C-alpha positions as CSV (number, residue, x, y, z in Angstrom):
1,M,-23.2,6.3,-0.2
2,M,-20.3,7.4,2.1
3,A,-18.0,4.9,0.4
4,L,-18.9,6.2,-3.1
5,R,-18.6,9.9,-1.9
6,E,-15.1,9.0,-0.7
7,V,-14.1,7.4,-4.0
8,S,-15.3,10.5,-5.8
9,Q,-13.3,12.8,-3.6
10,K,-10.2,10.7,-4.1
11,H,-10.6,10.8,-7.8
12,A,-11.1,14.6,-7.7
13,R,-7.8,14.8,-5.8
14,G,-5.9,12.5,-8.2
15,Q,-5.7,9.7,-5.5
16,R,-5.8,6.0,-6.1
17,V,-8.8,4.0,-5.0
18,W,-8.0,0.9,-3.0
19,C,-10.2,-2.2,-2.0
20,V,-9.4,-2.0,1.8
21,P,-10.8,1.5,2.7
22,Y,-13.6,1.0,0.3
23,A,-14.6,-2.3,2.0
24,R,-14.0,-0.8,5.5
25,D,-16.3,2.2,4.6
26,L,-19.0,0.0,3.0
27,S,-19.0,-2.9,5.6
28,G,-18.2,-1.0,8.9
29,I,-15.5,-3.7,9.5
30,E,-12.8,-1.5,11.0
31,I,-9.6,-3.5,10.1
32,R,-6.5,-1.7,8.8
33,G,-3.7,-3.0,6.7
34,N,-3.3,-4.9,3.4
35,A,-6.3,-7.1,2.4
36,K,-4.2,-10.2,2.7
37,D,-3.9,-9.6,6.5
38,W,-7.7,-9.1,7.1
39,W,-8.5,-12.7,7.7
40,G,-5.9,-13.0,10.5
41,K,-6.6,-9.6,11.9
42,A,-10.4,-10.5,12.2
43,R,-9.7,-13.4,14.5
44,N,-11.1,-12.7,17.9
45,L,-12.6,-9.3,16.7
46,F,-15.2,-10.5,14.2
47,Q,-16.9,-13.7,13.5
48,R,-15.6,-15.5,10.4
49,G,-17.0,-18.3,8.4
50,N,-17.5,-19.9,4.9
51,E,-21.2,-18.8,4.5
52,P,-21.9,-15.6,2.4
53,V,-24.3,-13.1,4.0
54,V,-25.2,-9.6,2.9
55,G,-22.7,-7.1,4.3
56,A,-19.9,-9.6,5.0
57,V,-16.4,-9.1,3.6
58,M,-15.1,-11.7,1.2
59,S,-11.4,-12.2,2.1
60,F,-9.3,-13.2,-0.9
61,R,-6.0,-14.8,-0.3
62,A,-2.7,-13.3,-1.7
63,T,-1.7,-14.7,-5.0
64,R,1.3,-14.1,-7.4
65,G,-1.0,-11.8,-9.4
66,M,-2.7,-10.3,-6.3
67,P,0.3,-10.2,-3.8
68,L,-1.7,-7.8,-1.4
69,G,-4.9,-9.9,-1.5
70,H,-8.2,-8.4,-2.0
71,V,-11.4,-7.8,-0.1
72,A,-15.0,-7.3,-1.4
73,V,-18.4,-6.7,0.3
74,V,-21.3,-9.0,-0.4
75,S,-24.4,-7.1,-1.5
76,D,-26.7,-10.0,-2.4
77,V,-26.7,-13.7,-2.1
78,V,-28.1,-15.2,-5.3
79,T,-27.8,-18.9,-4.6
80,E,-25.7,-21.0,-2.2
81,R,-22.9,-20.9,-4.8
82,E,-23.3,-17.4,-6.2
83,V,-23.1,-13.9,-4.7
84,I,-23.0,-10.3,-5.8
85,V,-20.2,-8.0,-4.5
86,N,-19.3,-4.4,-4.6
87,H,-15.4,-3.6,-4.5
88,A,-12.7,-1.3,-5.4
89,N,-9.8,-1.7,-7.5
90,W,-10.6,-5.0,-9.2
91,H,-10.4,-2.9,-12.3
92,R,-7.5,-0.5,-11.7
93,N,-8.6,2.6,-9.7
94,K,-12.4,1.9,-10.1
95,V,-15.3,0.8,-8.1
96,S,-17.1,-2.3,-9.4
97,L,-20.7,-2.6,-8.3
98,K,-22.9,-5.7,-8.7
99,M,-20.3,-8.1,-9.9
100,G,-21.1,-11.8,-9.6
101,V,-18.9,-14.2,-7.8
102,R,-19.2,-18.0,-8.1
103,D,-18.1,-20.7,-5.6
104,V,-16.1,-23.2,-7.7
105,S,-14.5,-25.0,-4.8
106,K,-14.6,-28.8,-4.8
107,N,-16.2,-29.0,-1.4
108,N,-18.7,-26.0,-2.0
109,D,-17.0,-24.1,0.8
110,W,-16.1,-20.9,-0.8
111,T,-12.4,-21.5,-0.8
112,L,-12.0,-21.0,-4.6
113,V,-14.1,-18.5,-6.7
114,R,-14.4,-17.0,-10.2
115,V,-15.2,-13.3,-10.4
116,E,-17.3,-11.7,-13.1
117,S,-14.7,-9.3,-14.5
118,N,-17.0,-8.2,-17.2
119,P,-20.8,-8.8,-17.4
120,G,-21.5,-12.4,-18.0
121,R,-17.8,-13.3,-18.2
122,Y,-16.1,-15.0,-15.3
123,G,-12.4,-14.9,-15.2
124,S,-9.6,-16.8,-13.4
125,F,-9.7,-18.9,-10.2
126,Y,-9.1,-17.1,-7.0
127,P,-8.4,-18.6,-3.4
128,V,-10.6,-17.2,-0.7
129,N,-10.1,-17.4,3.2
130,G,-13.8,-16.9,3.8
131,F,-16.1,-14.3,5.0
132,I,-15.7,-11.7,7.8
133,Y,-19.0,-10.8,9.4
134,P,-19.9,-7.3,10.6
135,K,-20.7,-6.9,14.3
136,I,-24.5,-7.0,14.9
137,E,-25.9,-4.0,16.7
138,E,-27.6,-4.9,19.9
């Protein structure tokens, strides 16, 4: 709720909504900087891996079309090859909730995905670093 409230406040002030602060607020993973740098910055601070879990941040690699990378938060694991994510700025300046992401990597390791850009329609191929896992409260 806090993440969506912050988005509403930004819209009201005429500010842009970005994936990084949205993912940080939603996941509790306190990493700063461009999305493309999250994977490296998470090393030694958070566990990382290639298995999706609810609450983990999916770290997209930078590409020509996405030079700053992208981050999205897993909200549901549908199958071992499909998850649901919530993220911001996939569609310019908007929050996208409950969007499907399919693992299309050759080795079933979540290194290449397709994102549901519109309901039921999966778009281009995007390289992924993996998942950054939130710290577990003890």
